[in-house]
Structures are given as structure tokens and as C-alpha cells.
C-alpha positions as CSV (number, residue, x, y, z in Angstrom):
1,M,-78.8,125.6,201.2
2,N,-79.7,128.2,203.4
3,Q,-77.9,131.6,202.7
4,P,-75.2,132.3,205.5
5,P,-75.9,135.6,207.6
6,V,-72.9,137.2,205.5
7,P,-73.0,138.0,201.8
8,M,-71.5,135.0,199.7
9,V,-70.7,134.8,196.0
10,G,-69.0,131.8,194.3
11,F,-66.7,131.4,191.3
12,C,-67.3,128.4,189.2
13,A,-65.4,127.3,186.1
14,W,-63.5,124.3,184.6
15,S,-60.2,123.4,186.1
16,G,-57.5,125.7,184.6
17,T,-59.6,128.8,184.0
18,G,-57.9,130.7,186.6
19,K,-60.4,130.8,189.6
20,T,-57.5,131.0,192.2
21,T,-55.5,133.6,190.2
22,L,-58.7,135.8,189.9
23,L,-59.3,135.4,193.7
24,T,-55.8,136.5,194.4
25,Q,-56.4,139.7,192.4
26,L,-59.7,140.3,193.8
27,L,-58.6,140.0,197.6
28,P,-56.3,142.9,197.9
29,L,-58.9,145.2,196.0
30,M,-61.6,144.0,198.5
31,V,-59.3,144.7,201.5
32,E,-58.7,148.2,200.2
33,Q,-62.4,148.7,200.3
34,G,-62.4,147.9,204.1
35,L,-64.0,144.4,203.5
36,K,-63.0,141.4,205.7
37,V,-63.4,138.5,203.4
38,A,-63.3,134.7,203.9
39,V,-62.6,132.3,201.0
40,V,-63.9,128.8,201.1
41,K,-62.3,126.5,198.6
42,H,-63.3,123.0,197.6
43,A,-60.6,120.5,196.8
44,H,-61.1,117.5,194.7
45,H,-58.1,115.5,196.3
46,T,-56.4,114.8,199.5
47,F,-54.3,117.8,200.8
48,D,-52.1,118.8,203.6
49,I,-51.5,122.3,205.1
50,D,-49.0,121.1,207.5
51,H,-46.0,118.9,206.4
52,P,-43.6,116.0,207.8
53,G,-41.5,117.0,210.4
54,K,-43.9,119.9,211.8
55,D,-45.2,119.1,215.1
56,S,-49.0,119.4,213.9
57,Y,-48.3,116.9,211.2
58,E,-46.7,114.5,213.5
59,L,-49.7,114.9,216.1
60,R,-52.3,114.3,213.5
61,E,-50.3,111.5,211.9
62,A,-50.2,110.0,215.6
63,G,-53.9,109.9,215.8
64,A,-55.4,113.2,216.6
65,S,-58.7,113.5,214.8
66,Q,-58.7,117.2,215.1
67,M,-55.5,119.3,215.2
68,L,-55.8,123.1,216.1
69,I,-52.8,125.3,215.6
70,A,-52.8,128.7,217.2
71,S,-50.5,131.6,217.3
72,H,-50.9,135.3,217.8
73,K,-51.1,135.7,214.0
74,R,-53.3,132.9,212.8
75,M,-55.3,129.7,213.8
76,A,-56.0,126.6,211.7
77,L,-58.1,123.6,212.5
78,I,-57.4,120.4,210.5
79,T,-60.2,117.6,211.1
80,E,-59.6,114.2,209.9
81,F,-62.5,112.3,208.3
82,D,-62.9,108.4,208.1
83,E,-62.4,106.8,204.8
84,G,-65.3,106.5,202.5
85,R,-66.9,109.8,203.5
86,G,-68.5,111.9,200.9
87,E,-67.5,115.4,199.6
88,P,-68.5,117.9,202.2
89,S,-71.4,120.3,201.5
90,L,-70.8,123.9,201.2
91,A,-73.1,124.3,204.2
92,E,-70.6,122.0,206.3
93,A,-67.6,124.2,205.1
94,L,-69.2,127.3,206.0
95,S,-69.9,126.1,209.6
96,G,-66.4,126.4,210.3
97,L,-66.1,130.3,209.7
98,N,-66.6,133.1,212.4
99,M,-69.5,134.9,210.7
100,Q,-69.3,137.7,213.2
101,D,-65.9,138.8,211.8
102,L,-66.8,138.8,208.1
103,D,-68.3,141.1,205.5
104,L,-68.1,138.8,202.5
105,I,-67.5,135.1,201.8
106,L,-66.1,134.0,198.3
107,V,-66.3,130.5,197.3
108,E,-64.2,128.7,194.9
109,G,-65.8,125.5,193.6
110,F,-69.0,123.9,194.9
111,K,-70.3,124.6,191.4
112,H,-73.3,122.2,191.9
113,E,-74.6,123.8,195.1
114,N,-77.4,126.4,195.2
115,F,-76.0,129.9,195.6
116,K,-75.0,133.0,193.7
117,K,-72.2,132.4,191.2
118,I,-70.0,134.1,188.6
119,E,-68.9,131.9,185.9
120,L,-65.5,132.1,184.6
121,H,-65.0,131.2,181.1
122,R,-62.1,131.3,178.5
123,P,-63.5,130.3,174.9
124,E,-60.1,129.1,173.9
125,M,-60.3,126.2,176.2
126,N,-63.4,125.0,174.2
127,K,-65.3,124.0,177.4
128,T,-69.1,124.3,177.8
129,L,-70.7,127.0,179.9
130,F,-72.5,126.2,183.0
131,F,-74.7,129.1,182.8
132,P,-77.6,127.8,180.7
133,D,-78.1,124.9,183.1
134,D,-77.5,126.9,186.4
135,S,-79.7,129.6,187.2
136,N,-77.8,130.5,190.3
137,I,-75.2,132.1,187.9
138,I,-75.4,135.9,188.0
139,A,-72.6,137.0,185.7
140,I,-70.1,135.6,183.3
141,A,-66.4,137.0,183.5
142,S,-64.5,136.2,180.3
143,D,-61.5,137.2,178.4
144,A,-63.4,137.1,174.9
145,P,-67.1,137.6,173.6
146,I,-69.4,134.7,174.4
147,P,-72.1,134.3,171.6
148,E,-73.9,132.0,173.7
149,N,-74.6,134.6,176.4
150,R,-76.9,136.7,174.0
151,N,-76.8,139.4,176.7
152,L,-78.8,137.2,179.0
153,L,-76.4,137.7,181.9
154,P,-74.0,140.5,182.8
155,K,-70.6,140.1,181.0
156,L,-67.6,141.0,183.1
157,N,-63.9,141.2,182.0
158,L,-61.9,138.4,183.3
159,N,-58.9,140.5,182.9
160,N,-60.3,143.6,184.9
161,P,-60.4,142.7,188.6
162,Q,-61.7,146.1,189.6
163,Q,-64.6,145.6,187.4
164,I,-65.5,142.3,189.1
165,V,-65.1,143.7,192.6
166,Q,-67.4,146.6,191.7
167,F,-70.0,144.1,190.4
168,I,-69.7,142.2,193.7
169,L,-70.1,145.5,195.7
170,D,-73.1,146.6,193.6
171,N,-75.0,143.2,193.4
172,I,-73.9,141.1,196.4
173,I,-72.8,143.5,199.3
174,A,-75.4,146.3,198.4
175,D,-78.2,143.6,198.2
176,T,-77.5,142.7,201.9
177,P,-78.9,145.5,204.1
178,A,-77.2,144.6,207.1
179,V,-73.8,144.8,205.7
180,A,-74.5,147.8,203.4
181,A,-76.0,149.8,206.3
182,S,-73.0,148.7,208.8
183,G,-70.8,151.3,207.5
184,T,-68.1,148.7,207.0
185,L,-67.2,149.8,203.3
186,Q,-65.1,152.8,202.6
187,P,-67.1,155.4,200.5
């Protein structure tokens, strides 16, 4: 996958590890730093962002292949796909973002794609680690020691969102000259 023009980092983990919970903790800290952040999340199931009884839902159910909802506060585009379509790629999902208005993209899921990721790991879940087989993992965030890591990757405290934000600022944003030089970040 080609790297988008905006710095991007993903979070990969087994279901139930707390990816979404962590992202909801990281986002306010990033906004405090002056960052405009997009989140791209992969869903393994059918989902709706509008609900029965809402105009957007009724229009989509009536046959609209694309339904755009717009107001002075937000805009959302729902695109319907034919049955039998494969999972979307990360590049396809990224194509829906307005890159000119972003400083950072956080990705939840898409763990099999080729881009920088932080693996979340909770040893008590007894799940295998992804990092030995995925060279795109640049750090592990865990709530306990990880003997398998043997100091191969930076270890982040899963319960310290500020530390994870600082790691992203130092290793993702700072490594992207256009963003680091733009002055977007607060000192």
C-alpha cells in the first residue's frame, strides 16, 4: 500500500483487547496537541450509522446506492455495495478522507495490511502476538511484561495513553517532515 500524504499509524490486536477504548483515550490528548485526527476503523460485520425511521435510512433502503447526509456540524457518506464484494482495502477506505484537513490518521484493524502499527497485547487473554510475523509493528503496548519481546520493540504501557501519544508524536509525526515543519503542533 502506498503511504498517504498524512502520517498514519494503526492499532492491531485481538478482539476484546481494547483498541477502541484506547483510541477514545488518545484522541482528546492529540486534539490538545493541536492535531486534526481521522480514524479509519475496519468492521467485520454489517453495520448501520443511520436507523429505521430516519430519512437517510429510508432513502438508502429505498435504493440509493450512496447517501450523503450534511449539516453545518458534520457530513457522512454511506455507500452501498453489491453482495459478494470482498473486504475493502485500507487504501480504498483512505480514499474517502479529506487529506488536506488532517495531521494524523489512526487506523483500527486492517492488521494484514502493510503500514506502521502498534500492537496492543494483554497477556491474560492468552492470545499470540502478531509482531514476530509482522515487520510493520513498531511497538507493543501492554499492561504486563512480554517475555517474547526480548526488547526487540519499544514497550509502551497500555494504561498510559499520554506515553502512547508521545511515542506517536516522536516516531510518526516527527518522521513526517511536512507535518513536523508545518507548525500545526503546539510546543
